[in-house]
N, C-alpha and C positions, 0 to 999 in steps of 0.2 A: 908455327912461329915461336912459341914459347915452350921449350922442353920441360919446364917445371910444372906446367898444367897437367893434371891427370883427371881421369874420370871420377866423378863423385856421384853417388846414387841420386842426390837431389837435382842433378842436371836433367834428369828425365822429366821433371815437372816443367822446367823451362822449355825443353825441347817439345814436349807435348803441346804446350800453349802456343808455341810458335807454329807448329805444324797444323794447328787448328785454323790458323788465320793466314798462313802463307804456303806457297808451294815448297817442295823439299829443298831446292837449292837456296831460295831466299831464307828459309828457316836456318839452314846450315850457316850461311854467311852472317846472319843476325846473331846467332849463337856465338860464332867466332868473335864478332865485334863486342858482344857483351863481355865475354871472358877475357879478351885481350885488351880492350880499349876503355870499357865503361866501368866494370866492377873494380873495386880497389885491388891492389896487388895482394896475393896470398889467399884469395877466396877458394880456389880449387888446387892449391899446391898440396904437397904431402902433409904439412902440419896445419893447413887451413887457418893460418893465423888471422887473416882478414875477416873471415866469418866469425871466428871466436871473439874478436874484439867487438864486432857489431852485436853479437849476442849479449856480451857484457853491458854494452851501452843500452840495448833494448831492456834488459833486466833492470838496470838502474832507473830508466825512464818510467817503466811500468810501476816500479816501487814508489817513485816520487809522485807521479801524476795520476796514477790509477791504483791507489792502495787497496781498494776493494777487490779489484781484479787480481792484484798480487796475492792478497790473502786467499782468495778462492783457488788460484792456481797452486799455492803452497799447500792448502788443505788436501788437494788432490795429487800431491807429489809431482807437479809439473814444474820442472826446473828450466828456466829460460837461459840460464848461464851455461856456458860450454863445459863439457866434461874435462 
């Protein structure tokens, strides 16, 4: 339905979780619905702008509300913001 959607390696985690609890056809249609109807636009497009925005929001929320976790992640060079 959406020619801008492309495969992204992180889709395998979603597909694996769906296949654990659903038959193959149900898992396929649920994945389609997630990608096309539920997730914000741009999550699995070429530039992945949707997920990049969410990662920036996550980073700012962790920095604001979980400063100890943010410090720990920073000390271990874990960057929650997108590349």
